[in-house]
C-alpha positions as CSV (number, residue, x, y, z in Angstrom):
1,M,121.9,-63.6,-20.3
2,A,124.4,-65.6,-18.1
3,G,127.2,-64.7,-20.5
4,Q,126.4,-61.0,-20.4
5,E,126.3,-61.1,-16.6
6,R,129.7,-62.9,-16.5
7,D,131.1,-60.2,-18.9
8,Q,129.8,-57.4,-16.7
9,E,131.3,-59.1,-13.6
10,Q,134.7,-59.4,-15.2
11,E,134.5,-55.7,-16.3
12,E,133.8,-54.7,-12.8
13,K,136.6,-56.8,-11.4
14,N,139.1,-55.3,-13.9
15,R,137.9,-51.8,-13.2
16,K,138.5,-52.3,-9.4
17,L,141.8,-54.2,-9.9
18,Y,143.3,-51.6,-12.2
19,N,141.6,-48.6,-10.6
20,W,140.0,-47.7,-13.9
21,P,137.2,-45.1,-14.1
22,E,133.9,-46.3,-15.5
23,M,134.1,-46.1,-19.3
24,N,131.2,-44.3,-21.0
25,L,131.1,-43.2,-24.6
26,V,129.0,-40.3,-25.6
27,P,128.2,-39.7,-29.3
28,V,129.4,-36.2,-30.4
29,G,127.6,-36.4,-33.7
30,I,125.9,-38.5,-36.4
31,V,126.7,-39.6,-39.9
32,K,124.4,-38.5,-42.7
33,S,125.1,-40.6,-45.8
34,D,123.6,-42.2,-48.9
35,L,125.2,-45.4,-47.7
36,K,122.4,-47.3,-45.9
37,T,123.8,-50.8,-45.6
38,P,127.2,-52.0,-44.6
39,T,129.4,-53.7,-47.2
40,M,129.8,-56.7,-45.0
41,R,127.6,-58.3,-42.3
42,S,128.5,-60.5,-39.3
43,T,126.8,-63.8,-38.9
44,D,126.8,-66.1,-36.0
45,D,130.3,-67.5,-36.9
46,N,131.9,-65.3,-39.6
47,L,131.7,-62.2,-41.8
48,E,129.4,-62.3,-44.8
49,N,130.5,-60.7,-48.0
50,N,128.0,-61.1,-50.8
51,H,130.3,-59.4,-53.4
52,S,132.8,-61.0,-55.8
53,A,136.3,-59.5,-55.6
54,E,135.5,-57.4,-58.7
55,S,132.2,-56.1,-57.4
56,F,133.7,-55.4,-54.0
57,K,136.4,-53.4,-55.7
58,K,133.8,-51.5,-57.7
59,K,131.8,-50.8,-54.5
60,Q,134.9,-49.5,-52.7
61,A,135.7,-47.2,-55.7
62,E,132.1,-45.9,-55.4
63,I,132.5,-45.2,-51.7
64,E,135.7,-43.3,-52.4
65,N,133.7,-40.7,-54.2
66,V,130.7,-40.5,-51.9
67,L,130.3,-37.2,-50.0
68,S,129.0,-37.7,-46.4
69,E,128.1,-35.3,-43.7
70,I,129.1,-35.5,-40.1
71,Q,126.6,-33.6,-38.1
72,V,128.3,-32.6,-34.8
73,F,125.8,-32.0,-32.0
74,Q,125.4,-28.4,-30.9
75,P,127.1,-28.7,-27.5
76,W,130.3,-29.8,-29.2
77,E,130.5,-27.0,-31.7
78,P,133.3,-25.1,-29.9
79,L,135.5,-28.3,-30.2
80,L,135.4,-27.8,-34.0
81,K,137.3,-24.5,-34.0
82,G,140.3,-24.8,-36.3
83,I,139.4,-28.2,-37.8
84,E,138.8,-26.7,-41.2
85,A,142.5,-25.9,-41.5
86,F,143.2,-29.7,-41.9
87,S,142.9,-31.5,-45.2
88,H,142.1,-34.9,-43.5
89,I,140.5,-36.0,-40.3
90,L,140.2,-39.2,-38.3
91,V,136.6,-40.1,-37.5
92,I,136.0,-42.6,-34.7
93,Y,132.5,-44.1,-34.9
94,W,130.3,-46.9,-33.8
95,P,128.9,-49.5,-36.3
96,H,125.4,-49.3,-34.9
97,L,123.9,-51.9,-37.2
98,I,125.9,-54.8,-35.7
99,D,123.9,-56.9,-33.4
100,P,125.6,-57.0,-30.0
101,E,125.4,-60.8,-30.0
102,R,127.5,-60.8,-33.2
103,R,130.3,-58.9,-31.4
104,K,131.3,-62.1,-29.6
105,L,133.0,-63.4,-32.7
106,Q,136.6,-64.3,-31.9
107,Q,137.9,-65.4,-35.4
108,V,136.7,-64.7,-38.9
109,H,137.8,-65.2,-42.5
110,P,139.0,-61.7,-43.4
111,M,136.4,-59.9,-45.5
112,G,134.3,-63.1,-45.3
113,R,136.6,-64.8,-47.8
114,K,136.6,-68.5,-46.9
115,E,139.9,-69.1,-48.8
116,I,141.7,-67.0,-46.3
117,P,142.4,-68.9,-43.0
118,L,140.6,-67.8,-39.9
119,Q,142.2,-64.9,-38.1
120,G,141.7,-63.5,-34.6
121,I,139.4,-60.4,-34.6
122,F,142.3,-58.2,-33.4
123,A,144.3,-59.2,-36.5
124,T,141.6,-58.0,-38.8
125,C,139.7,-54.8,-39.6
126,S,136.4,-56.6,-38.9
127,P,133.6,-54.3,-37.6
128,A,132.4,-57.2,-35.4
129,R,134.6,-56.6,-32.3
130,P,134.1,-56.7,-28.6
131,N,134.1,-52.9,-28.6
132,P,133.2,-52.0,-32.2
133,V,135.0,-48.7,-32.4
134,L,136.0,-48.0,-36.0
135,V,138.4,-45.4,-37.3
136,S,138.5,-43.8,-40.8
137,A,140.9,-41.2,-42.2
138,V,138.9,-39.1,-44.7
139,P,139.5,-35.9,-46.6
140,L,137.7,-33.0,-45.0
141,M,136.1,-31.1,-48.0
142,R,134.6,-28.3,-45.9
143,R,133.0,-27.2,-42.7
144,E,129.6,-25.6,-42.5
145,G,129.0,-24.7,-38.9
146,T,128.5,-28.0,-37.1
147,R,128.5,-29.9,-40.4
148,L,131.7,-31.5,-41.7
149,I,131.5,-32.6,-45.3
150,V,133.9,-35.5,-45.9
151,K,134.7,-37.8,-48.9
152,G,135.1,-41.6,-49.0
153,F,133.7,-42.3,-45.6
154,E,132.4,-45.9,-45.4
155,A,130.2,-45.4,-42.3
156,V,126.5,-45.9,-43.0
157,D,123.8,-43.4,-42.4
158,Q,123.0,-42.6,-38.8
159,S,126.3,-44.1,-37.4
160,P,127.1,-42.4,-34.1
161,V,130.3,-40.4,-34.2
162,I,132.4,-40.9,-31.0
163,D,135.3,-38.5,-31.7
164,I,137.0,-36.5,-34.4
165,K,140.7,-35.8,-34.6
166,P,142.9,-34.0,-37.1
167,Y,145.0,-36.4,-39.3
168,S,148.6,-35.7,-38.5
169,A,151.3,-37.5,-40.7
170,H,153.8,-36.8,-37.9
171,Y,151.9,-38.9,-35.4
172,M,150.2,-41.4,-37.8
173,K,152.9,-42.2,-40.4
174,K,155.0,-45.2,-39.6
175,N,157.9,-46.7,-41.5
176,D,158.8,-50.3,-42.1
177,L,155.2,-51.6,-42.0
178,R,154.7,-55.3,-42.2
179,F,151.5,-57.1,-43.4
180,P,150.5,-60.7,-43.6
181,E,150.3,-62.2,-47.1
182,W,146.5,-62.4,-47.1
183,M,146.2,-58.7,-46.5
184,E,148.8,-57.8,-49.1
185,N,146.8,-59.9,-51.6
186,I,143.5,-58.2,-50.7
187,N,145.1,-54.7,-51.0
188,Q,146.6,-55.7,-54.4
189,E,143.1,-56.9,-55.6
190,L,141.5,-53.6,-54.4
191,G,144.3,-51.5,-55.9
192,I,145.3,-50.0,-52.6
């Protein structure tokens, strides 16, 4: 509890120092999916991946074909106007199954792979983060009122959706990207 109080005190100091407003996230919707458990879990000191490289690749391929539903809550329906004109959307969501205590991890072996040296959380795509806000770009298959049907969304069932944005290559596409060797190797293994 002392650590949590210290974190809250630091938050309050920063808010006053930088004249920041209080930051509150409000879910705008919920994920409905056949995916019930995350691919990886955080432990006290790392990420846990119980899949071999081959079975992880197979699992990722299965997820690519899964249709999920984003149920946008009724008060936010007017915000969806025009979204169906886009082929892809960015979904910002909260990985609700991560124990808040596990969000204190500072370094992990990417994807739970011990042969990869420890990396700082901000240098990974780990869901165990100080503010576990995750982003996925997914194809929007169709809109049905307040329901958005998407494909290949890795969020598990009942994940809170924080925001939805259209995917725009103009804003998102970057040239001359650079990746560390360990990430290049993982991407190669997964066929990305």
